[in-house]
C-alpha positions as CSV (number, residue, x, y, z in Angstrom):
1,M,133.2,32.3,62.2
2,L,129.7,30.6,62.0
3,K,129.6,30.1,65.7
4,V,130.3,34.2,66.1
5,L,127.4,34.8,63.5
6,R,125.0,32.3,65.4
7,V,125.9,34.2,68.9
8,V,125.0,37.6,67.0
9,L,121.8,36.5,65.8
10,A,120.9,34.9,69.1
11,V,121.6,38.2,70.9
12,V,119.7,40.1,68.4
13,G,116.7,37.9,68.5
14,F,116.7,37.8,72.2
15,L,116.8,41.7,72.4
16,S,114.0,42.0,69.8
17,L,111.9,39.5,71.8
18,A,112.5,41.4,74.9
19,R,111.5,44.9,73.3
20,F,108.5,43.0,71.8
21,A,107.5,41.6,75.2
22,H,108.0,45.0,76.7
23,A,105.8,46.8,74.3
24,A,103.1,44.1,74.7
25,E,102.7,44.8,78.3
26,P,99.2,46.0,79.0
27,C,101.0,48.6,81.7
28,V,104.5,50.0,81.1
29,V,105.9,52.4,83.6
30,E,108.5,54.9,82.7
31,A,110.5,56.7,85.5
32,R,112.0,60.1,84.5
33,P,115.4,60.9,86.1
34,G,115.1,62.0,89.6
35,V,112.4,59.5,90.6
36,E,113.5,56.5,93.1
37,D,113.2,53.1,92.4
38,A,110.9,52.5,95.4
39,D,108.4,55.2,93.9
40,R,108.4,53.6,90.6
41,D,107.9,50.2,92.0
42,A,105.0,51.5,94.0
43,V,103.2,52.8,90.9
44,E,103.8,49.7,89.0
45,E,102.4,47.5,91.9
46,V,99.5,49.7,93.1
47,L,98.4,51.7,90.0
48,C,99.0,49.1,87.2
49,P,96.5,46.4,88.2
50,K,93.7,48.9,88.4
51,L,94.5,50.4,84.8
52,R,94.7,46.6,83.4
53,E,91.1,46.1,85.0
54,A,89.8,49.6,83.7
55,A,91.3,49.4,80.0
56,P,91.6,45.4,79.2
57,G,93.3,44.7,76.0
58,S,94.7,48.1,75.9
59,V,98.3,49.4,76.3
60,V,98.6,51.8,79.0
61,R,101.7,53.9,79.7
62,V,102.4,55.4,82.9
63,R,105.1,58.2,83.2
64,V,106.4,59.1,86.7
65,G,108.3,62.7,86.9
66,K,109.4,64.8,89.8
67,L,108.6,68.5,90.6
68,G,110.6,69.3,93.6
69,S,109.4,67.0,96.3
70,K,106.1,66.1,94.5
71,L,105.6,63.3,92.1
72,I,103.8,63.9,88.7
73,V,101.9,60.7,87.4
74,T,100.8,60.8,83.9
75,V,98.6,57.9,82.4
76,L,98.4,57.6,78.7
77,S,95.8,55.1,77.3
78,D,95.1,53.9,73.7
79,G,91.9,52.4,74.6
80,G,89.1,51.5,71.9
81,R,87.3,55.1,72.5
82,G,90.6,56.7,71.4
83,P,93.8,57.8,73.0
84,S,93.4,59.6,76.5
85,E,95.8,61.2,78.9
86,H,95.2,62.0,82.7
87,Q,97.7,63.4,85.2
88,V,97.8,64.0,88.8
89,I,100.3,65.7,91.2
90,L,101.1,63.9,94.2
91,Q,102.6,65.6,97.4
92,N,104.2,62.2,98.2
93,I,104.0,58.6,97.1
94,D,101.5,58.1,100.1
95,E,98.7,59.6,98.0
96,L,99.1,56.9,95.3
97,P,96.2,54.8,96.9
98,V,93.8,57.7,96.9
99,A,94.7,58.8,93.2
100,T,94.7,55.3,91.7
101,P,90.8,54.7,91.8
102,R,90.3,58.0,90.4
103,L,92.9,57.4,87.5
104,A,91.3,54.1,86.7
105,E,87.8,55.5,86.7
106,A,89.0,58.4,84.4
107,V,90.8,55.9,81.9
108,E,87.8,53.5,81.8
109,E,85.1,56.0,81.3
110,K,87.1,58.4,79.3
111,K,86.2,61.5,81.3
112,P,88.4,64.4,82.9
113,L,90.1,63.5,86.2
114,A,88.2,66.6,87.7
115,E,84.9,64.6,87.4
116,T,86.1,61.9,89.7
117,L,86.3,64.2,92.6
118,Q,84.5,63.2,95.7
119,V,84.6,64.0,99.3
120,T,86.6,61.1,100.2
121,N,89.5,61.2,97.5
122,V,90.8,64.9,97.6
123,L,94.4,65.2,96.9
124,G,96.7,67.5,98.4
125,E,97.4,69.5,95.5
126,E,93.5,70.2,95.1
127,T,93.5,71.8,98.6
128,R,96.1,74.4,97.6
129,V,94.9,77.9,98.4
130,P,95.1,80.0,95.3
131,K,97.3,83.0,95.6
132,K,95.9,86.5,94.9
133,K,97.5,89.9,94.4
134,P,97.6,92.2,97.4
135,S,95.3,94.9,97.7
136,E,96.1,98.2,99.3
137,M,93.7,100.3,101.8
138,H,94.3,104.0,102.3
139,A,92.6,106.6,104.2
140,W,92.1,110.1,102.8
141,L,91.5,113.5,104.4
142,S,90.6,116.6,101.9
143,L,90.1,120.1,102.2
144,G,88.6,122.4,99.2
145,G,85.9,124.5,97.8
146,V,82.4,123.8,96.5
147,V,80.3,125.7,94.0
148,L,76.6,125.3,94.0
149,P,75.7,127.5,91.1
150,P,72.1,128.0,92.4
151,I,73.3,129.1,95.7
152,G,76.8,130.1,96.1
153,V,80.4,129.0,97.2
154,G,82.1,127.6,100.2
155,P,84.5,125.5,102.0
156,V,84.2,121.7,102.0
157,G,86.1,118.8,103.8
158,G,85.9,114.9,103.5
159,F,87.1,111.7,104.8
160,A,87.5,108.7,102.4
161,L,88.7,105.2,102.3
162,S,90.0,103.5,99.1
163,G,91.0,99.9,98.4
164,G,92.5,98.5,95.4
165,N,95.7,97.7,93.2
166,D,98.1,100.1,91.4
167,R,95.5,100.7,88.7
168,W,91.9,100.2,89.8
169,S,90.4,100.9,93.3
170,F,87.0,101.5,95.0
171,V,86.6,104.6,96.9
172,G,83.9,105.6,99.6
173,E,83.9,109.1,101.0
174,A,81.8,111.3,103.4
175,R,81.6,115.2,102.7
176,V,80.6,118.1,104.7
177,G,80.5,121.6,103.6
178,A,79.0,125.4,104.3
179,V,77.9,127.1,101.4
180,G,76.9,130.9,101.7
181,S,74.0,132.1,99.6
182,I,73.8,135.7,98.1
183,D,71.4,136.9,100.9
184,T,74.0,135.9,103.5
185,R,72.4,132.7,104.7
186,T,74.4,129.5,105.1
187,N,73.4,126.1,103.7
188,I,74.8,122.8,104.9
189,L,76.1,120.4,102.5
190,L,76.2,116.6,103.2
191,G,77.1,114.1,100.7
192,F,78.1,110.4,101.0
193,S,79.6,108.7,97.7
194,G,80.9,105.5,96.4
195,G,82.6,104.7,93.3
196,V,85.5,103.4,91.1
197,R,88.8,105.2,90.3
198,H,91.3,104.3,87.5
199,H,95.1,105.2,87.4
200,F,96.3,105.6,83.9
201,T,100.0,104.5,84.9
202,A,101.4,102.6,88.0
203,N,104.2,105.6,88.3
204,D,104.9,107.6,91.4
205,I,102.9,110.5,89.8
206,A,99.7,109.4,88.0
207,P,96.7,110.9,86.5
208,F,93.4,109.3,87.2
209,V,89.5,109.4,86.6
210,G,86.6,108.1,88.5
211,I,82.9,107.7,88.5
212,G,80.2,107.0,91.2
213,A,77.1,108.0,92.7
214,S,76.2,110.0,95.9
215,G,73.5,110.8,98.3
216,I,73.5,114.5,98.7
217,F,71.5,116.9,101.3
218,V,71.4,120.6,101.2
219,G,69.7,122.5,104.0
220,A,69.7,125.9,105.5
221,T,70.9,126.8,108.9
222,Q,68.2,129.0,109.8
223,S,64.8,127.4,110.9
224,H,62.9,130.1,109.3
225,V,64.0,129.4,105.9
226,V,61.3,127.8,103.7
227,V,61.7,125.8,100.4
228,V,59.1,125.5,97.8
229,E,58.5,121.9,96.6
230,N,55.9,121.0,94.1
231,G,54.4,124.3,94.7
232,A,54.2,123.8,98.5
233,M,56.0,125.7,101.1
234,R,58.0,123.6,103.8
235,R,61.0,124.1,106.1
236,G,64.2,122.1,105.9
237,G,66.4,121.1,103.0
238,V,66.5,119.0,99.9
239,Y,68.0,115.7,99.3
240,G,68.5,113.1,96.8
241,L,70.7,111.0,94.6
242,A,73.4,112.3,92.4
243,A,75.9,110.7,89.5
244,G,79.4,112.1,90.0
245,A,82.6,112.1,87.9
246,E,86.2,113.0,89.0
247,L,89.4,113.9,87.4
248,G,92.8,114.2,89.4
249,I,96.4,113.5,89.6
250,D,98.0,111.1,92.5
251,L,101.3,112.2,94.0
252,L,104.1,110.1,95.9
253,R,102.3,106.9,95.3
254,T,105.3,105.0,96.2
255,S,105.6,106.7,99.6
256,T,103.7,105.8,102.7
257,V,102.1,109.2,102.9
258,G,101.0,110.9,99.7
259,G,98.4,113.3,98.2
260,A,96.3,114.0,95.5
261,F,94.5,116.9,93.6
262,V,91.0,116.2,92.7
263,L,88.3,118.0,90.6
264,R,84.9,116.4,91.1
265,G,81.5,117.1,89.4
266,D,78.1,115.9,91.0
267,F,74.8,116.2,89.0
268,A,72.0,116.0,91.6
269,A,68.7,114.4,90.1
270,F,66.7,117.0,92.0
271,D,66.8,121.0,92.4
272,V,69.3,121.8,95.3
273,S,68.2,125.6,95.4
274,E,65.8,126.5,97.9
275,H,63.6,128.2,95.5
276,G,62.2,124.9,94.0
277,G,62.8,125.5,90.5
278,S,62.4,122.9,87.9
279,V,66.1,122.2,87.2
280,A,66.4,118.5,86.4
281,W,70.3,118.0,87.1
282,S,71.7,120.4,89.5
283,P,75.6,120.7,89.3
284,I,77.7,120.5,92.4
285,F,81.5,121.1,91.8
286,T,84.2,120.5,94.2
287,A,88.1,121.1,94.1
288,A,90.2,119.8,96.8
289,L,93.6,118.9,97.9
290,A,93.8,115.4,99.6
291,M,96.3,113.6,101.9
292,R,96.7,109.9,101.7
293,F,97.8,107.8,104.7
């Protein structure tokens, strides 16, 4: 009975001593399930010596895990400046010699691993191109009517390009129209605009609003027509900038070809009439049906 007791005490003492020795090691490598022994040994032989030099007198733990075919190496240190944790993702074990000096520097100087980056020690994971959501490009053809309260009404057509996602898009458009005045003369309307459009839903049928700015030209087709500007008579047309807003509904958004009904109002920062009045903001209203490709 006494011999059995001595054997039990000897075994318990040996296990306790082994556990204490393991805990006292300055660098302990823990391999998670799925990590090959060869990879674990490589981490212990390559990384641990550098970590012992970087954190003398400290206990450093290294966890090695797997993420698919990649290796996750996490270093936890309880150095004199407080605990720290640094992690790298290696494409394979061949990147360990590149990552080792960076991990050692980060542990020694207690700084983020990103601050150890140089042109000669970039890891494969740091060269990964971030994925982005795809954007859609569309062409639009529109036909409708335009109203210039100082002059008259007439037809208008346009061509536009839009690009964006299902909620936000940028739109650029060119418009041309012919507006008849009360004295039977015809005025040409040219407009180039750019702005942003927001759809309220991502459904197949969705209402939207938009804002933007335009450059607008209004001119008479007859060469004898004169325009008063600042009290002086001149031939030609008027032009300038305008702020605009639109309201519409987009149809068949999930189809390759769709359409929209759009109401638009532009407020020109000049008098679009040929009488040269003192109107500060001349309104231009457009209603159109547009086809999307």
